[in-house]
C-alpha positions as CSV (number, residue, x, y, z in Angstrom):
1,M,-12.1,3.7,14.5
2,R,-15.4,2.3,15.5
3,R,-15.9,0.5,18.8
4,H,-18.7,-2.1,19.0
5,P,-19.1,-5.7,20.2
6,L,-18.3,-7.1,16.7
7,T,-21.8,-8.1,15.8
8,D,-22.0,-6.4,12.4
9,R,-21.2,-9.4,10.1
10,P,-18.6,-11.1,12.3
11,D,-18.1,-13.7,9.5
12,Y,-16.2,-11.0,7.5
13,L,-13.9,-9.7,10.2
14,V,-10.3,-10.7,10.5
15,G,-7.5,-9.7,12.9
16,P,-5.9,-10.5,16.2
17,V,-7.3,-11.1,19.7
18,V,-4.6,-9.7,21.9
19,R,-4.0,-10.5,25.6
20,G,-4.3,-7.4,27.8
21,F,-1.4,-8.3,30.0
22,D,0.9,-5.8,28.2
23,P,-1.0,-2.6,27.5
24,D,2.0,-1.1,25.7
25,I,1.8,-3.9,23.1
26,V,-1.9,-3.6,22.7
27,D,-1.7,0.2,22.2
28,A,1.3,-0.1,19.8
29,L,-0.4,-2.8,17.8
30,Q,-3.6,-0.8,17.5
31,T,-1.6,2.3,16.4
32,A,0.4,0.3,13.9
33,L,-2.7,-1.3,12.5
34,E,-4.3,2.1,12.0
35,K,-1.2,3.3,10.1
36,D,-0.8,0.2,8.0
37,N,-4.5,0.0,7.0
38,P,-5.5,3.5,5.8
39,G,-9.1,3.6,4.7
40,S,-10.0,0.5,6.6
41,E,-12.3,0.8,9.5
42,L,-10.9,-0.9,12.6
43,F,-13.3,-2.5,15.1
44,V,-11.9,-2.6,18.7
45,D,-13.6,-4.6,21.4
46,D,-11.8,-4.1,24.7
47,N,-12.7,-6.9,27.2
48,T,-10.1,-5.9,29.8
49,G,-8.3,-9.3,29.7
50,Y,-8.1,-9.3,25.9
51,V,-8.7,-6.9,23.1
52,R,-10.1,-7.8,19.7
53,I,-8.8,-5.6,16.9
54,H,-10.5,-6.5,13.6
55,A,-11.3,-5.2,10.1
56,Q,-13.3,-6.5,7.3
57,R,-11.6,-9.1,5.1
58,F,-7.9,-8.0,5.3
59,L,-5.6,-6.5,7.9
60,R,-1.8,-6.0,8.0
61,V,0.8,-4.8,10.3
62,T,4.4,-4.1,9.4
63,R,7.5,-4.4,11.7
64,A,8.4,-0.8,10.9
65,S,5.0,0.6,12.0
66,L,4.9,-1.6,15.1
67,S,8.5,-0.6,16.1
68,E,7.7,3.0,15.6
69,A,4.5,2.8,17.7
70,L,6.3,0.9,20.4
71,G,9.3,3.2,20.4
72,R,11.8,0.3,20.1
73,P,12.6,-2.4,17.6
74,I,10.4,-5.5,17.7
75,D,10.3,-8.7,15.7
76,L,6.8,-9.7,14.6
77,P,7.2,-13.3,15.9
78,S,7.7,-11.9,19.4
79,L,4.0,-10.8,19.3
80,E,2.9,-14.5,19.4
81,P,2.7,-14.7,23.2
82,A,0.4,-11.6,23.2
83,I,-1.9,-13.0,20.5
84,A,-4.4,-15.3,22.2
85,G,-6.2,-16.0,18.9
86,F,-7.3,-14.4,15.7
87,A,-10.2,-14.3,13.2
88,G,-9.5,-15.3,9.6
89,R,-6.2,-16.7,8.5
90,M,-2.8,-15.4,9.6
91,K,0.3,-15.2,7.4
92,Y,3.9,-13.9,7.9
93,T,5.3,-12.2,4.8
94,G,9.0,-12.5,5.5
95,D,10.1,-10.8,8.6
96,D,8.5,-7.5,7.8
97,E,4.7,-8.0,7.6
98,L,2.0,-10.0,9.3
99,T,-1.4,-10.3,7.6
100,W,-4.8,-11.6,8.5
101,Y,-7.2,-12.3,5.6
102,L,-10.5,-14.0,4.9
103,A,-10.1,-16.2,1.9
104,R,-7.5,-18.9,1.3
105,E,-4.9,-17.8,-1.2
106,D,-4.1,-21.3,-2.5
107,R,-7.4,-22.0,-4.2
């Protein structure tokens, strides 16, 4: 994982901006994103009040990985209060996966 202020081609980065009010959620989401995106370099920018977790072009998190990292079951839509924003486009794939991606899929 590389930590930087997200200045290396920010136009290609996608992923959530997570509110820092629940550090357990932030840590679990980061752990799950690392597990669900092997080979992708995550860029983490911790600004105390919020944390940007991004990767280039595509990022996914599964309910299974997030539940495992958190140590309890969690539904992906319950993350919405913690997500202050995101880069790219965001899409739920059923109840089991949430993705952020760069390009529209309907073109």
